[in-house]
Residue, then its C-alpha position, 0 to 999 in steps of 0.5 A: x510495598x516495594x511494587x507500590x513505590x515503583x508504581x508511584x515513582x513512575x506516575x508522579x514526581x516529588x516537587x522539592x521546590x515547596x516546603x510541603x511534599x506534594x505529588x505533581x503529574x510527571x507530564x506536567x513537569x516535563x512540559x507535556x500537556x494532554x490537551x495540547x494539539x500538535x502543530x499542523x504539518x507542512x505539505x512537504x512533511x505530509x508528502x514525505x511521511x506518506x512516501x516513507x510508508x510505500x510508493x505512490x504515483x503522482x496522481x495518488x499522492x496529489x489526491x492524498x495531499x489535497x485531502x489533508x490540506x484543501x484550504x490553503x492549497x494552491x495548484x501551483x504550490x502542489x505542482x512545485x512540491x510534486x515536481x521537486x519530489x520527482x526531481x529528487x527521486x522520492x516520487x517515481x511512477x516507474x518505481x511504483x509500477x515495478x513494486x505494484x507488479x511484484x506484488x500482483x504477478x502470479x495473482x493477476x493476469x497481465x491485462x488486469x495489472x495493466x488496467x490497475x496501473x492505468x487506474x492508479x495514474x501510471x503513464x503509458x510508457x512506464x506501464x509498457x516498460x514494466x509489463x514487458x519485463x513480466x514476459x508473456x510466456x509466464x502467464x499460463x504458468x501463473x494461471x495454472x499455479x494460481x488455479x492449483x493453489x486456489x482449488x486443491x481438488x481438481x475439477x471433476x464436473x461442469x460446475x467445478x470447472x465453471x467455478x475455476x474458469x470464473x475465478x481465472x476470469x475474475x483475475x483478468x485471464x482470458x477465457x482461452x487461457x482459462x480453458x487451456x488451464x482446465x485442460x491441463x488440470x484435467x490431464x493431471x487426474 
């Protein structure tokens, strides 16, 4: 009986204004309606919500905002908004590139990361600066550790060596570097 009264109290409220005791929906008392649609968000609010989740390039954010509001959107208003977000430091291609490299380093080759950054809309200057910070000497070590993690058993025959090489190439590593990795893995036998 006690559990039942708690449940009733949560879902309904006693209406004391009328003489008869009737149950009223708690949402209706608080002014909430289940059929009410939320007010459309402004372009700035949508942009800030997207930027609060993760970094975006200018090109990506522009594409997302166009999807949301294609009817009342002008190119000038979108450009002004994106310029304002950049001037406040909330939108930065360089910061996006740095975060992107941190996520991909050790999994993809430098060339593959550069290609993905270019596709995302990061400018040439920002790409070069971030890629220089990666360092060239680490690429062999990254490829070696990636192959060791992916293939726990060392390649013994031509078929398994070809599989390792194809995997490294799919991650953007050059064939020469892949062959060096295979040679190093062969020496660990």
